[in-house]
Every structure is written in structure tokens, then in C-alpha cells.
C-alpha positions in Angstrom: 23.0 -40.4 26.9 19.7 -39.6 25.1 19.9 -38.8 21.4 17.6 -35.9 20.3 15.6 -36.6 17.2 15.7 -33.7 14.7 12.2 -34.6 13.6 10.3 -33.1 16.5 10.7 -30.4 19.1 10.8 -31.5 22.7 8.0 -30.6 25.1 8.6 -30.1 28.8 8.4 -33.7 30.2 10.3 -35.3 27.4 7.5 -35.7 24.8 7.7 -34.8 21.2 5.7 -32.2 19.2 4.9 -32.2 15.5 5.9 -29.4 13.3 2.3 -28.8 12.5 1.4 -28.2 16.2 4.4 -25.8 16.6 3.3 -23.9 13.5 -0.2 -23.6 14.9 1.2 -22.3 18.2 3.3 -19.7 16.4 0.3 -18.6 14.3 -1.9 -18.4 17.4 0.4 -15.8 18.8 0.5 -13.6 15.7 0.2 -14.0 11.9 3.4 -15.1 10.2 4.7 -15.1 6.6 5.5 -18.6 5.2 9.2 -17.7 5.2 9.1 -16.8 8.9 7.5 -20.1 9.8 10.0 -22.0 7.8 12.9 -20.2 9.5 11.4 -20.7 13.0 10.5 -24.4 12.5 14.0 -25.2 11.0 15.6 -23.4 14.0 13.6 -25.7 16.3 15.1 -28.7 14.7 12.5 -30.0 12.4 13.5 -31.5 9.1 12.8 -29.7 5.8 10.2 -32.2 4.7 8.3 -32.0 7.9 8.3 -28.2 7.7 7.0 -28.3 4.1 4.2 -30.7 5.1 3.3 -28.5 8.1 3.1 -25.3 6.0 1.0 -27.1 3.4 -1.4 -28.2 6.1 -1.8 -24.8 7.8 -2.2 -23.1 4.4 -4.8 -25.7 3.4 -6.7 -24.9 6.6 -6.6 -21.2 5.8 -4.2 -20.1 8.5 -1.4 -18.9 6.2 -2.0 -16.1 3.7 1.2 -14.2 2.7 -0.6 -11.9 0.4 -3.3 -10.9 2.9 -0.7 -10.5 5.6 1.4 -8.3 3.4 -1.6 -6.0 2.7 -2.5 -5.8 6.4 1.1 -5.2 7.6 1.7 -2.6 5.0 -1.4 -0.7 6.0 -0.4 -0.8 9.6 3.1 0.4 8.8 1.9 3.2 6.6 -1.0 4.2 8.8 0.1 3.8 12.4 3.8 4.3 11.9 3.5 6.8 9.0 6.2 5.1 6.9 6.7 5.7 3.2 6.5 3.1 0.4 10.2 2.3 0.4 10.4 1.6 4.1 7.2 -0.4 4.1 8.8 -2.6 1.4 12.0 -3.0 3.4 10.0 -4.0 6.5 7.9 -6.5 4.5 11.1 -8.0 3.0 12.7 -8.2 6.5 9.7 -10.1 7.8 9.8 -12.6 4.9 7.0 -11.4 2.6 7.2 -12.8 -0.9 8.6 -10.4 -3.5 5.3 -10.5 -5.5 3.3 -9.4 -2.5 5.8 -6.6 -1.8 5.6 -5.4 -5.4 1.7 -5.6 -5.4 1.5 -3.6 -2.1 3.9 -1.0 -3.4 1.9 -0.6 -6.6 -1.3 0.1 -4.6 0.2 3.1 -2.7 -1.8 6.2 -3.5 0.5 9.2 -4.3 -1.8 11.7 -2.4 -1.9 9.5 0.7 1.9 9.1 0.6 2.3 12.9 0.4 -0.2 13.4 3.2 1.7 10.9 5.4 5.0 12.7 4.7 3.4 16.0 5.6 2.1 14.6 8.8 5.5 13.0 9.7 7.2 16.4 8.9 4.8 18.4 11.1 5.3 15.9 14.0 9.0 16.1 13.6 9.1 19.9 13.3 7.3 20.5 16.6 9.7 22.0 19.0 12.6 21.9 16.5 14.3 24.7 14.6 13.6 24.8 10.8 16.5 22.6 9.7 15.4 21.5 6.2 18.4 19.1 5.8 17.6 17.3 9.0 13.9 17.1 8.1 14.9 15.6 4.7 17.0 13.0 6.4 14.1 12.1 8.8 11.7 11.7 5.9 14.3 9.6 3.9 14.7 7.3 6.9 10.9 6.9 7.0 11.1 5.7 3.4 9.5 8.5 1.5 10.5 9.1 -2.2 12.7 12.0 -3.0 10.1 13.8 -4.9 7.7 13.6 -2.0 10.4 14.8 0.4 11.2 17.7 -1.9 7.5 18.7 -2.1 7.2 18.7 1.7 10.3 20.7 2.1 9.0 23.3 -0.4 5.7 23.5 1.5 7.5 23.9 4.9 9.9 26.6 3.4 6.9 28.5 2.0 5.1 28.4 5.4 8.3 29.7 7.1 8.8 32.4 4.4 12.1 30.8 3.4 13.3 30.4 -0.2 12.4 26.9 -1.5 15.2 24.3 -1.5 17.1 23.8 -4.7 16.1 20.6 -6.6 19.0 18.2 -7.4 
């Protein structure tokens, strides 16, 4: 019975791979946060020391940039998916972005751009739907927009429809 070493992942054919090579393979597929790489390498059976060394090496080579990735991923989530600041922060945290990067990205959000994204999300949602303000508010909340932004959008939509504005809590 063969004993599997926890120090390296097995290749097809019985060979062993280094944590650094596996980290490079993962990074070649898509950018990863450091925490994601740690999680994936540990799950593949590498020892913590090997994982640390591999991460240090890929960072030294410039293949690992948590701060830059947080900025790019936040821009994609806000731009392409139209998410609000809170939801972007939750998605970054879920992927393993460092707290400092999440806070920095959240601090860079332009209030006017956030309001414009909320308006756009509301108009896409409202196409073909009856003017249910409560449902629209829930939709915008799920997308991660701040309550004051949601309220502003609801007031605008109510004014366009000729309805009285919603009461502010």
C-alpha cells in the first residue's frame, strides 16, 4: 500500500508536483487572492510551510497582487453586474480579499456613480413590471445599494409615475 506524501500533489502517472507549480497553474487560469490560493493549496494536501513559500515566490515574481485584484474585481462587479458598494464588499470578502483592500475600494466609490448604477438597475428591473416600489427597494437592497440611494431612486421613480414619494423611515 502506497503512502501519499502530504507535501506534494500527485500528477497523473504517479509523479509529484510542487506547491509553487500548482499555484502557477491556478494563477494561469484566473487571478486569485492570496487567501484563495492558500485555501486551494491546503485542500490539495500541501503543508502550510510549502504553501507560504509558494505564495512568497509567486508574489515576488509579481503574479500575486491582492490590492490590484480587489480594484479590478470591484470595478467589474460594479460596472458589468451593476452592484452597489455593500454587495461589492461582500463579494470581495467571499473571494478572500484582504480587509484593507475592501475598505480602500469601498472608500473610492463615487456617490454619483453609485446613484447612476442604482438608477440603471431600477430601470432594467422595472421594464415589464408593475410599479411595485417595495419590490424595487428589495431588489436594489439585494444588489447592495445603500438605503439613502434606494430612497432617492424610489423618489425619482414615484415622481416619474406621478405617485406620491415614499415615506422616509
